N, C-alpha and C positions, 0 to 999 in steps of 0.2 A: 315783746309781747307775743304770746302764743296764738297761733292762728285758729280759725274756727273748727279745725279738725281735731282739736284737743279735747280732753276729758277732764273736767273738774271733779276731783275727789275731795269731799269735805264731810263735815259732821255738825250736829247741833247737840246742845245739852238741854238741861231742864230749866235753864234761866229764863226769866221774863225779859227777853231782849227788847231794848228800846231802840228807836230810829237814831242813827248817827250818820255822820258823813265820812265815808271811807275814802281814803286818799292814797293813790299810788301813781308815782311818776308825774305828778302835776294834774292827774285826772281825778275826778271825784264822782261818787255814787252815794246817794242817801237811801238807806234801807236799814232794816232791823237786824239782818242776819248776814254774816260775812260771805257764805257761799254764793249768795245772790250778787253781792258787790263784786266778788272776784270773777264771777261768770261774765259780768258786763265789762269790768275793767280789763279782762284778758280776752274778751271778744270770742268766747267759746259758745257752743250750742248745746253741749251735753253735760249733765252733772249727775253724779252718784253720791248720795248723801247717806252715811252710816249713822245710826243713832239707836239708843236703847228704846224699847217700847214705851217707857216712861217719858223719855224726851220726845218721842213721837206724839204722844198725847198732848204734850204741852206746846209743841212748836210746828207740827206738820202743817197746820193751817196757815201759820205765818209764811212757811216756805211756799205753799200753794199760792197764797195771795201775791207774794213778792215776785215769784217766777212767772205769774200769769201774764204780765206785760212785757216779758223779755224775749219770748220765743225760744227759751231754753227747754230742751227735753230733759227732765230730771226724774229720778227715781229714788225712793227712800228704802233702805234695807235695814232690817232688825239685826242688832248685835247685843251681846250681854256685856256687863261690866267685867273687869279683870280681877279675879280673886286668886287664880293659880295659873300654872303653865298650861293646863288644858284649855283654859279660856283664851289665852293668847293664840294657841294653835287654831281654835275655832274661828276667832276673828280673822287670822291670816288667811284661812281657806275661804271665808266668806268674802273678804275684800278681793282676793285674787279671782274667785269665781265671778263676782260682779263685774270686775273690769274686763274679764274675758268674754262676757256674754255677748251675743251677736248684736244686741241693742247698742252696745258701746264698743265699737270696733276700732276706736281711734288709736293712733300710734304714739301720741304724746300726752303726758299727764301733768296737770297742775294740782298740786296738793295744798289744801287749805287746812291748817292745824289750829285755827283760832278758837273754835268752840269745842265743847264736849268735856267729859269727865277727865280728871287729871292725867290718868295713865294712858288714855286712849291715843292722844296725838302721836306719842313715840311708837305705839303699836302700829298705827296707820303708816307712819313713815317707814318702819322696817318691813311691813307687809308689801308696800309698793316697791321698795328696793328689792325685796325677794323676787317679786314678779319680773322687774326689769332685768334681773340677773338670769332669769330663765327664758325670757322672750327676747329674742335678738332684735326685733323691730320695734319694741316698746321702750320709750325713754321717759324718765322723770325729768321734765323740763324746768319746773319751778316749784319751790316750797314757800308758802306765804303764811305769815302770822299777823293778825290785826290786833294792835295793842288795845287795851281796855278803853271803852267809851260808853256813852249812854247816860251821862249825868250832865248837869248844867256846866260843870267845870271841865268836862271831857266830851264835848259834843263832836269832836273830830277824832276819828280813829285812823292813825297812820298805818298803812299796810307795809310790813317789814319783809324784805326778801331774805329768807333764811336758806336759800338753796345751797350755800356753802356748807351746811350741816351734812349734806350728802357727801360733799368732797372730803370732809373731815373723816367720815366713816370709811370712805374709799382709801384714804391715806393709812388709816389704821390697818385695814385688810392688807394693803400692799406691803407695809412693814412687817406685819405678822407673817406673810408669805415669805419675805426675805429672810426672817429669822428662822422659820421652821423648815423651809425647803431650800434655802440658799440660792434662790433665783431672784433677780432684781428687775425682771421684766415689767411687772405691774407698776413698780415705782417709776420706771422710765416712761410708761404710757401716760401716767398722770402728769408727770413733768412736761411731756410734749403737748398734752391737752392744754395745760396752763400757758405754755409758751405761745401756742396758736391763739389763745384767747387774748393774751396781751397784745399781740400783733394786730388783732382785729379791732380791739376796743381801747387800747391804752397807748396810742401813738405818741403821746407826749412823754412817756416814761423814758428817761435818758439812759437807763441801764438795760433796756429791752434787748439790745443787740448782745451785750455781754451775757445776759441771762440765757439767750438763745444759744450762744456759743458753748456756755457751760453745760447746758442740757444736751447738746449734740455730743460733747465729749463724754458726758456720763453715759449716754446711750451707746457710744462706741465701746467704752469699757465694759458696760453691762453685757453686750453681746459676746465679747471675747471671754468674759468670766463664765457666762452660761455655756459657751461652747467648749470650754476647757483649754484655752490658749493662754498660758501663763505669761509668756513674753509679751504678746500684743496687749494683754490686759495690764501688764506692768507699766508700759509706756502710756497707754490711754488713761489709766487710772491717775497717773501723775499729772497729766494735762488737766483732767477734770478737777482734780483736787486743787490745783493752782488757780483755776478759774473760779471754782465755787468759793474758795476762801477769800477771793478779791471782791465778791459781790457784797452789796449793802443790803442786808435783810429788810430794812425799812422800806425799800423800794417796791416791795411786793405785798399786795394787800391779800389777806386771807391766810390760810394755813400753809401756803407754799413757803413763806418766809420762815415758818417754824421748822421746816424739814431740811433746811440747808445744812445745819449742823449734823443731824442724823445721816444725811447723804455722805458727809465726810467720814462718818463712822463706818458706813457700809463699805467704802472703798479703802479704808485704812488697812494696810497689810498687803494689798494687792499691788500697790504702787512701788516702783523702783526708786531708789534714792540717787540714781545716776541721771545726769543731765544729758539725755540723748533724744534725738528726733525719731529714731527708728530702732527696731529690736536688733538689727544687724550691728548696731554700735554698742550693744550691751557688753560689758566685760564680766567674765565669770569670776567673782570673788566670793569670799565667805558670806557676805551679806546677801548676794544674789542666790546662793544655794539655800540659805536659810529662808529667804522670801518664797522660793519655789516649794520648799518643804512645808511652809505654813499654808500655802495654797492647796497642796495635796491634802493636808490635814483638814482643811476647810471642806473639801469634797468628801472626805471620809466621814466627818462629823455629820454631814447632811445625807449620808448613805448614797452618794452618787458615785458608786464604786467603779462604774465603767469609765468615768472620766478620771477618777483618782488613780486607777491602775495605769492608764495610758500616760498620765503625767509622771507617775512614780517611776515608770520604766525609763523615761527620758531623764528624770532626775538622777537615777543611778548612773546613766551614761555620763551625765554632767559631772558627777563626782569623780568618776574615772578620769575624765578629761582634766579636771582641776588638779588631781594628784599627778597627772602626767605633765603638768605645766602648760597646757594648751588653753590658756585663759583668754587669749585674744582671738584665736581661731577655733573656738569651741563649737561654732555653728557651721563650720565647714563640713559638708556631707562626707568627704573622704575621711576626715579625722574621726567623725562619729562612727562610720562603718568599720574603720580600722580597729577602734578601741572597743567595740561592742563584742562581748563574748559570743562564741559560736554555740549553737544549740547542742544539747546532749549532755552526757555525763562528763566528757572530757573538755577541759578548758585550756587547750594548749596556748591560745593567744591571750588568755586572761591576764589583765594587768594587775589584779589583786589576788595574790596567792594567800588568801586568808579564808579558811573554811567557812566561817560565819558569813562573810561577804558573798561567797559563792552560793551558799544556801539561800541567802536573801534574794540574790538575783534569780535563782531557779524558781523560788516561790512566786515572785511577782511576775516573771516571764510566763510561768504556767498559768497563773490566774488571768493574765492579759489574753493569752491564747484562748482560754475557756470562754471568757466574755466575748471575744471577738467572733466566736462561732455562734453566738446568740441562741444557744440551746439546741443546735443541730448536731451535737455529739451524743454518743450513747452514754457516756459518763455524765453524772449529774454535776451541776454547777457547784462551785465551792460555796460553803456556808459563809454568810456575811461576817460572822464573828472571826473566822480564820483570816479572811482577807483584811479585815480591820486590823488584826494583830500584826500582820506582816507590814502593812502600810504604815501603821503608827510606829513600828520599830524603825523603819527607814527614816521617818520624820524626826524621831527622837535622836537618832544617831548620825544625822547627816553631817554635823559639824564636830563629831568626836573622832579625832585622828587616830586614837588608839584602837578603834574598831576597824578602820579601813586599811591600816598598814601593819606590817610586822612590827612587833613591839620594839625591836631594836632600831627601827627606822624613825621612830617618833621623836 
């Protein structure tokens, strides 16, 4: 239940509302309009009611009479019906301005979407969510809908908690961000919120510990992926995938059960197929080279070139080490420094005497140095399409022996 510092945001339509008994969590209030019922059931002191002028003529008197004995400070605000995009924008600004007014300075909102014209409840919901995304200290605590009542057969109107609708929209945004920007942070944040909620409210859930472990491992993988650490990401992604695949989706109520499979899809390709506990145990084989190349391509596809270049430079070195047979000691710093080509036009220590390989190394090394200086060089930064071409070439050819060695050696 929201405390008395919350603000009820609701609406009424043009219907001739009859008195019914509203019921929420075993408590009841008998009144004609749901905003009054929710104000009492949620024990709040302020209410902001949006309605069309026509609805105001029909029901403002009902609101005034019903609120009179509750001590609730309420205000009615005019809005129009939705006929086009401009109407939606007008309502959004009206709702936000009303909530932001000095009269209603509460930091938590209860949204009642029971009454009003068909399209308005979803506009109200999106308007409040827009506000909470802009105001750091304002939260949408609850979303309620009162099922139809008001006849002899429906004298009780159960109040249904639809707060999970907000969560579903948040999941949509998080997965959109993952697809478009290639960052999984928002997905992790939602998972951690759900984990914390389960530990607070669902102590009888037998899989809550397993769920918590899986979320922690996903978070570890997410941080390594976003930071551009392909080896750590590989180990942590495998752990997370093993834990997620073992969970029973039916144990989690709400949209979280539906996102377990998409979580596996997000991590697919980052995980190593090697059974190791630490990145130091990874063996450099063809599958590991290909996995790292796919990760570089992932960063390229999402235009995160500063990470892609750094990983590509190390991937080049890994290919040199692979061809040199240093597949077990490939993370040894001395080996990596020994096999790394010296800067400049001369490659006296270069292990790959192939002009195309030398050119690819120079291109990526130069791009890496340019990005590393973060714009503090007189020369301009490379165009993104040039960098993308070089990086994609590396990824496409990482397992093509004919490219990396003299033809007679293949």
